[in-house]
C-alpha positions as CSV (number, residue, x, y, z in Angstrom):
1,M,-3.3,-14.0,12.3
2,V,-4.1,-12.2,9.0
3,N,-5.4,-8.7,9.3
4,T,-8.3,-8.6,6.9
5,K,-8.4,-4.8,6.9
6,I,-4.9,-4.6,5.3
7,F,-5.8,-7.4,2.9
8,I,-8.9,-5.4,1.7
9,V,-6.9,-2.2,1.4
10,L,-4.3,-4.0,-0.8
11,L,-7.1,-5.5,-3.0
12,K,-8.6,-2.0,-3.5
13,Y,-5.1,-0.6,-4.3
14,G,-4.5,-3.4,-6.8
15,W,-7.8,-2.7,-8.5
16,N,-6.9,1.0,-8.8
17,V,-3.5,0.3,-10.5
18,R,-4.8,-2.3,-13.0
19,R,-4.1,-2.0,-16.7
20,K,-6.7,0.0,-18.6
21,N,-9.0,-2.2,-20.8
22,W,-7.5,-5.3,-19.3
23,W,-10.5,-7.4,-20.5
24,Y,-9.4,-6.9,-24.1
25,R,-5.8,-8.2,-23.9
26,F,-4.3,-11.5,-22.8
27,P,-3.9,-12.4,-20.0
28,F,-7.5,-11.4,-19.2
29,I,-6.8,-10.5,-15.6
30,P,-6.6,-7.1,-14.0
31,I,-2.9,-6.7,-13.5
32,P,-0.8,-3.5,-13.5
33,P,1.1,-2.5,-16.7
34,R,4.5,-4.1,-17.1
35,N,6.4,-0.7,-17.1
36,W,4.6,0.3,-13.8
37,L,5.6,-3.0,-12.2
38,L,9.2,-2.7,-13.2
39,W,9.3,0.9,-11.9
40,R,7.9,-0.3,-8.6
41,F,10.6,-3.0,-8.4
42,E,13.2,-0.4,-9.0
43,T,11.9,2.0,-6.4
44,A,11.2,-0.6,-3.8
45,W,14.3,-2.9,-4.1
46,G,16.7,-1.0,-6.4
47,I,16.4,-3.5,-9.3
48,D,17.3,-1.9,-12.6
49,S,14.2,-2.0,-14.8
50,R,16.1,-2.0,-18.0
51,T,17.9,-5.3,-17.2
52,F,15.3,-7.0,-15.0
53,K,15.7,-10.7,-14.2
54,L,13.5,-12.7,-11.8
55,S,16.7,-13.8,-10.0
56,D,17.2,-10.1,-9.0
57,L,14.1,-10.1,-6.9
58,P,14.4,-10.5,-3.1
59,P,13.2,-13.7,-1.4
60,V,9.4,-14.2,-1.5
61,N,9.0,-13.8,2.3
62,K,10.7,-10.3,2.0
63,I,8.3,-9.3,-0.9
64,I,5.3,-10.4,1.1
65,K,6.5,-8.6,4.2
66,D,7.2,-5.4,2.2
67,V,3.8,-5.5,0.5
68,W,2.0,-6.1,3.8
69,K,3.9,-3.1,5.3
70,F,2.8,-1.0,2.3
71,G,-0.8,-2.1,2.9
72,H,-0.5,-1.2,6.6
73,W,0.8,2.3,5.6
74,L,-2.1,2.8,3.1
75,S,-4.5,1.9,5.8
76,Y,-2.8,4.2,8.3
77,I,-2.9,7.2,6.0
78,G,-6.6,6.5,5.3
79,R,-6.4,5.5,1.7
80,Y,-8.8,2.8,0.3
81,R,-11.0,2.5,3.4
């Protein structure tokens, strides 16, 4: 069963880390800046941001599990309620 509280916390966090003026640049979706994403990949899974390849990412189920744990932690510390 999906915990909607964690899902909402993750949505709020994602909205806060979106790229500034995202509506002016393609793609017109509120995603974080590329450098920030690469930095997060490096800090979370040890992937070198200078030589990033999609094949270096962990399996999708591991990514989802880690993101969900992060959302649980944000909820636990009281952020984005």
